[in-house]
C-alpha positions as CSV (number, residue, x, y, z in Angstrom):
1,M,117.1,138.5,152.6
2,S,117.3,134.7,152.4
3,S,116.7,132.7,149.2
4,S,113.6,131.2,150.9
5,Q,112.1,134.7,151.3
6,I,112.7,135.5,147.6
7,L,111.4,132.0,146.6
8,K,108.0,132.5,148.3
9,G,107.2,135.3,145.9
10,I,107.8,133.2,142.8
11,L,106.9,129.6,143.8
12,E,103.3,130.0,142.8
13,G,104.2,131.0,139.3
14,C,106.7,128.1,139.0
15,L,104.1,125.6,140.2
16,L,101.5,127.0,137.7
17,A,104.1,126.6,134.9
18,I,104.7,123.0,135.9
19,I,101.0,122.1,136.2
20,N,100.3,123.9,132.9
21,K,102.4,121.2,131.1
22,G,99.9,118.5,132.2
23,E,98.4,117.0,135.3
24,T,100.9,116.3,138.0
25,Y,101.0,115.3,141.7
26,G,102.8,117.0,144.6
27,Y,106.0,114.9,144.8
28,E,106.4,115.0,141.1
29,M,106.4,118.9,141.3
30,I,109.1,118.7,144.0
31,E,111.2,116.6,141.7
32,K,110.8,119.0,138.8
33,L,111.5,122.0,140.9
34,D,114.7,120.2,142.2
35,R,115.8,119.6,138.6
36,Y,115.5,123.4,137.9
37,G,117.7,124.2,140.9
38,F,115.0,124.7,143.6
39,S,116.4,122.1,145.9
40,M,115.5,124.2,148.9
41,V,111.7,123.5,148.3
42,K,110.3,120.7,150.3
43,E,106.9,118.9,150.1
44,G,105.7,120.6,153.2
45,S,106.1,124.0,151.7
46,I,104.2,123.4,148.5
47,Y,101.0,121.8,149.8
48,P,99.7,124.9,151.7
49,L,100.4,126.9,148.5
50,L,98.6,124.3,146.3
51,L,95.6,124.4,148.7
52,R,95.5,128.2,148.4
53,M,95.8,128.0,144.6
54,K,92.8,125.5,144.6
55,K,90.7,127.8,146.8
56,Q,91.5,130.7,144.4
57,G,90.4,128.6,141.4
58,L,93.8,128.4,139.8
59,V,94.0,124.6,139.9
60,E,91.7,121.7,140.2
61,T,92.4,118.3,141.8
62,H,91.3,114.8,141.3
63,Q,92.5,111.5,142.8
64,K,93.7,108.5,140.8
65,K,94.3,105.0,142.0
66,L,97.9,103.8,141.4
67,P,98.3,100.9,139.0
68,S,100.4,99.2,141.8
69,G,97.3,99.2,144.0
70,G,98.7,101.7,146.5
71,P,96.9,104.6,148.0
72,K,95.2,107.2,145.7
73,R,97.3,110.1,144.5
74,K,96.0,113.6,144.2
75,Y,96.7,115.2,140.8
76,Y,96.6,118.9,140.0
77,T,95.4,120.4,136.7
78,I,95.4,124.1,135.8
79,T,92.2,126.0,135.2
80,E,91.6,128.8,132.7
81,E,91.9,131.3,135.5
82,G,95.2,129.6,136.4
83,R,96.5,130.0,132.8
84,Q,95.6,133.7,133.0
85,E,97.5,134.0,136.3
86,L,100.5,132.2,134.8
87,D,100.5,134.6,131.8
88,A,100.4,137.6,134.3
89,F,103.1,136.0,136.4
90,T,105.3,135.4,133.3
91,E,104.9,139.1,132.2
92,R,105.7,140.4,135.7
93,W,108.7,138.0,136.0
94,H,110.2,139.1,132.7
95,T,109.9,142.8,133.7
96,I,111.4,142.3,137.1
97,S,114.2,139.9,136.0
98,M,115.2,142.2,133.1
99,G,115.4,145.1,135.5
100,V,117.4,143.2,138.1
101,N,119.8,141.7,135.5
102,Q,120.4,145.1,134.0
103,L,121.0,146.8,137.3
104,I,123.5,144.1,138.4
105,K,125.3,144.2,135.0
106,E,125.6,148.0,135.1
107,E,126.7,148.1,138.7
108,Q,129.3,145.4,138.1
109,N,130.6,147.3,135.2
110,G,130.6,150.6,137.1
111,K,128.1,152.2,134.9
112,V,125.1,154.2,136.0
113,V,122.5,155.1,133.4
114,E,120.8,158.4,134.2
115,G,117.1,158.6,133.9
116,K,116.4,154.9,133.9
């Protein structure tokens, strides 16, 4: 399984976490993802996801004119439903990541825990 296949399953939660910190626009999200090690994520991969998140009511958008007079930029903000989904994602992520980390740790140490 490639890292892009794994990433597809967690990208929505990561975007919600970024947007939850305050309104943001698409390219800014890419930069933040890159700082956290998600360098494989490109602009073209997040916009369809953001559109779907908007249709699901997880985020809202509005446009702002740039101070420099350039074209308007679309900003995303999280909705209450988006915050609830972020909380659910966070809980699922902690459960899954703890299980994966424990499994890898035990397998690397040659231990198998019966009944778990």
